[in-house]
C-alpha positions as CSV (number, residue, x, y, z in Angstrom):
1,M,-11.7,7.6,-16.3
2,K,-9.0,10.2,-16.3
3,K,-8.6,9.8,-12.5
4,F,-8.1,6.2,-13.0
5,V,-5.4,6.6,-15.7
6,E,-3.6,9.1,-13.4
7,Y,-3.7,6.7,-10.5
8,V,-2.3,3.9,-12.8
9,F,0.6,6.1,-14.0
10,L,1.3,7.3,-10.3
11,T,1.4,3.8,-9.1
12,F,3.6,2.8,-12.0
13,G,6.0,5.6,-11.4
14,A,6.1,4.9,-7.6
15,S,7.0,1.3,-8.3
16,I,9.8,2.3,-10.6
17,V,11.2,4.8,-8.0
18,A,11.0,2.1,-5.4
19,M,12.8,-0.5,-7.5
20,G,15.5,2.2,-8.3
21,L,16.1,2.9,-4.6
22,E,16.3,-0.8,-3.8
23,T,18.8,-1.3,-6.5
24,M,21.0,1.5,-5.5
25,L,20.7,1.4,-1.7
26,A,20.3,-2.3,-0.8
27,P,23.9,-3.2,-1.9
28,N,25.1,-0.6,0.6
29,G,23.5,-2.3,3.6
30,L,26.9,-2.6,5.2
31,V,27.4,1.1,5.2
32,D,24.0,1.5,6.9
33,A,24.9,-1.1,9.6
34,E,28.3,0.6,10.3
35,A,26.5,4.0,10.8
36,A,24.3,2.4,13.6
37,T,27.5,1.6,15.6
38,I,28.6,5.2,15.9
39,E,28.9,6.2,19.5
40,F,29.2,9.7,20.8
41,T,31.2,10.5,23.9
42,E,30.0,13.2,26.5
43,E,32.6,15.6,25.0
44,D,31.3,15.0,21.5
45,L,27.7,15.9,22.6
46,I,29.0,19.0,24.5
47,R,30.8,20.1,21.4
48,I,27.8,19.6,19.1
49,D,25.7,21.7,21.6
50,Q,28.3,24.4,21.4
51,V,28.4,24.4,17.6
52,F,24.7,24.0,17.1
53,P,23.0,25.7,20.2
54,K,19.5,24.8,21.0
55,P,16.9,27.4,19.7
56,T,15.5,29.8,22.2
57,R,12.1,30.0,20.5
58,K,10.1,27.9,18.0
59,M,11.8,27.7,14.7
60,P,10.2,26.6,11.5
61,L,11.9,23.6,9.7
62,D,14.1,24.6,6.6
63,V,12.8,23.3,3.4
64,I,15.6,22.5,0.9
């Protein structure tokens, strides 16, 4: 019974988070659409590679 109650609360909490995200992010759909139209030139990509060089060995992902 305890696992069932935990499951119900977890589902309820996830639903609240999902509704909050939709409420905050859905109205900003135009911003997301504009971000998809960004285009990088060859010079931009070269500059990015200079500032952020490719790793020379396997690197673990940073956890923030």
